[in-house]
N, C-alpha and C positions, 0 to 999 in steps of 0.2 A: 371270096374275101381277099382284100388286098393287104399287103404288108404295111405295118405302121412303123414310122421312123421318128427318132428324136429330131426336133427342128434345130437346124444349124443356121444361125443368123449372124453373118459376118458384117452386115451393114449398119447395125444399130450399135452406137457407142455405149460403153458402160456408164451408168448414171453416176456412180461414185468411183473414185480412183481405187485400184486394187491395193490391198495390203500384202506386200511380198512375204511377210512373216507367215501368212496363212498358206502360202504356196510351197513353203519349205518344211519338210518333216522335222519334228523336234529332235530326232537323233542324227540330223545331218551334220556332217563334218564342218560345214560352214559356221555353225554356232560355236563349235569348239575353237576354230581358228580365230574368230573375232574376239572371243573371251580371252584366249591365250595372249593375243597381241595386246589387248587392253591391260593385261597384267605386267607387260614388259616396260622397262624404262627406255623410252625412245628419244631421249634428249640428245643423243649423239648423232642422230640423223641430220644430214645437211639440209637446211632450209634457208631461204632468203630472209635474213633478219632485218634487212633495210626496208622490206615491204614494198620495194619498187616492182613495177611490172604487173602482170596479171595475178589474180588470186592463186594461191598455191593449194594443192591437195594436201590433206593432212598426212603426215608420215605414217600414222597408225593405219589409215585406210589403204595407203599404197603398200605397206608391208603385208597386211592381211590379203590384199589382192594378189601379190606375188606368191606368198606362201600357199594360198589356196590354189592358185593357178598351177604352180609347179607340182603340188601334191596330186593334182588331177590330170597331169600330163600336158599342160599348156606351157610352152617355153617361149615362143615367139611373142614379141611385144604386139605385133599386128594381130595375132590370134587372140591375145588377151584383150586388146582393144575391141575386137569384134565381139568377144564374149560379154563385154559390158553392155551390149545392146540386146543380146539374145539368150544369155544364160541367167536364169532367175537367181541362183545363188550368188553369182558374181554381181548382178545388179543390186542385190541386197547388201553385199559388202560395200559397194560404191554409193549406197544411199538412194537407190532407185533411178534417179535421173541424172547421175553424174557419170561422165564417160571420159576418163583420161585418154588422150591419144597415145599412139605407139611411141612417139618421140619422148613424151613425158614419162612413160613407163620405163623405157630404156634408159633415159637420163637418170631417173631415180635409182635404178638398180646399179648403174655404172658409178654414179657419184657416191653411193652409199654401200659399195660392194662389201667391204669388210664388216661394217656393223650389220648389214643385211644377213651375211652368213652367220654371224654371231647370234643374231636374233632368231634365225631359222633353226639353229641348233637348239636354242632354248625352247622353242615351240615344240620341236620333235621330242626333246627330253621330257617335257611336260606331258606330251601325248603318250609317251611310253610309260611314264609314271602313273598316269590315270587310265592305263589300258586302252587308249585310243590307237596306239601304235601296235599293230599285230606282229611286225617283225622289225629287227634292228637294221637289217640290210635291205636296200632297195627303196627306202623312203616310202613304206606302205602305211597309209593312214586309213583308219576305218572308224565309223561311228559306233561300233559295237562296244557296249559297256560290259565289263566282266568283273565279277567280284575279285578283290585282291586276295592273294594267297601269301600269308606271312610265314610260310614254312622256311626252314633252313635252306632247302633246295631252291626256293624261289628268290632268296635274297641275293643281291648283287654285291660283290666285294668292291672295295675302293679301286683296286687295280682293274677289275672288269669294267667298272663304270667309266674309268678313264679310257679304256680301249673302245667302249661303245661311243663315247664322245668323239674320239679320233675318227672312228668309222663314219659317224654322221657328218663330221666336218669334211671328210674326204668326199662323201657322196654329195654334199651341198656344193662343194667346189666343182664337182663334175656337172651338177645341174646348172650352176651358174655359167660354166663354160658352154654347156649345151644351149642355154638361152642366148648367150653372146653370139654363138655360131648361127643360131636361127635368125637373129636380128641382122647379122652381117651378110647373109645370103640374100640374093635378089628375090 
């Protein structure tokens, strides 16, 4: 009796295009990042209002791309560009067949440095508030949902909240510097 194997056919194209939403689990962090960015006011991001030149990528998509990439350990614009072709979650952020190049990613981050950091802090604070953020140090994001605990011990004072925001701002500044170093090295 011979072994039976599942047939692997790499030569036949898919009849219908795939739906990336089916390839990403419901509790994936990518859904949270997209929803959090959609809630932000992104009017302060720099865009070409004259409309000259090539079409621009939406600031919300670029912001979600950077936040998700940094949260998953991708800092180099070249690495992020590469991921737009091969990482399903990042392809989903970019709309499937949209692939900003590394120059565009780097220029967006550089041109919008301050508002990017401000928006990133807001996303992380929302993640922490909704229990997506497991720890306040190290920018650790996780898709785990945990019921809220409204006890006195779980409440955060105004002073502590300010300290947490300062810590996040410091860490985002470090992440931004790390991305800039990754882009400036050959």
